[in-house]
C-alpha positions as CSV (number, residue, x, y, z in Angstrom):
1,M,96.9,102.6,121.6
2,A,100.6,103.5,121.8
3,K,100.4,105.0,118.2
4,I,97.2,106.9,119.1
5,A,98.8,108.2,122.3
6,E,101.7,109.7,120.2
7,R,99.1,112.0,118.6
8,V,96.5,112.4,121.3
9,G,97.5,113.9,124.6
10,D,94.1,114.1,126.2
11,K,93.7,111.3,128.7
12,R,89.9,111.4,128.5
13,M,90.0,111.0,124.7
14,L,92.4,108.0,125.0
15,K,90.1,106.4,127.6
16,L,87.1,106.9,125.2
17,I,89.0,105.4,122.3
18,R,90.0,102.4,124.5
19,T,86.4,102.0,125.6
20,F,85.3,101.8,121.9
21,L,88.0,99.3,121.1
22,T,87.2,97.0,124.1
23,A,83.4,97.3,124.1
24,G,82.9,93.8,122.6
25,V,80.6,92.6,119.9
26,L,77.0,91.5,119.9
27,E,76.6,87.9,118.7
28,E,73.4,86.0,118.9
29,G,72.1,88.4,121.6
30,L,75.3,88.1,123.8
31,V,78.1,90.6,124.1
32,N,81.4,88.8,123.5
33,P,84.7,90.5,124.3
34,V,87.3,91.4,121.6
35,D,91.0,91.5,122.1
36,E,92.1,93.0,118.7
37,G,90.8,95.1,115.8
38,T,88.2,97.8,115.5
39,P,84.5,96.9,115.4
40,Q,83.1,97.1,111.9
41,G,81.2,100.3,111.4
42,C,82.8,101.9,114.4
43,P,83.1,105.7,113.8
44,L,86.8,105.4,114.9
45,S,87.7,103.0,112.1
46,P,88.6,105.7,109.5
47,V,90.5,107.8,112.1
48,L,92.5,104.8,113.3
49,S,93.2,103.6,109.8
50,N,94.5,107.1,108.9
51,I,96.9,106.9,111.7
52,V,98.4,103.7,110.4
53,L,98.2,104.8,106.8
54,D,100.0,108.1,107.5
55,E,103.0,106.0,108.5
56,F,102.6,103.9,105.4
57,D,102.3,107.0,103.2
58,Q,105.5,108.3,104.6
59,E,107.3,105.1,103.8
60,L,106.1,105.2,100.2
61,E,107.2,108.8,99.9
62,G,110.6,107.9,101.4
63,R,110.9,105.3,98.6
64,G,110.2,107.9,96.0
65,L,106.8,106.3,95.0
66,R,103.9,108.3,93.8
67,F,100.5,107.2,95.2
68,A,96.9,108.2,95.8
69,R,94.8,107.2,98.8
70,Y,91.1,107.1,98.2
71,A,88.6,108.3,100.8
72,E,89.2,107.1,104.4
73,I,89.6,103.4,103.7
74,A,92.7,101.3,103.7
75,T,93.2,101.5,100.0
76,T,96.4,102.9,98.5
77,V,97.3,102.8,94.8
78,C,100.9,103.2,93.7
79,L,101.3,105.0,90.4
């Protein structure tokens, strides 16, 4: 959430993101709490991964590496 708050200043949006991340998962008809990660299939998943990958991309660029990131998934290929 700290990384997200660096880029998102709207408190309502931060609250909505936190709600998504702490909503829990449905297992065998019961909602179980989660304490880490992003729910699979969550619409926030690509957005949150891009926040992390942006920092990773900058690190690769700083090392003089050429790379390509495909779509919005956590896949980076160094060339």
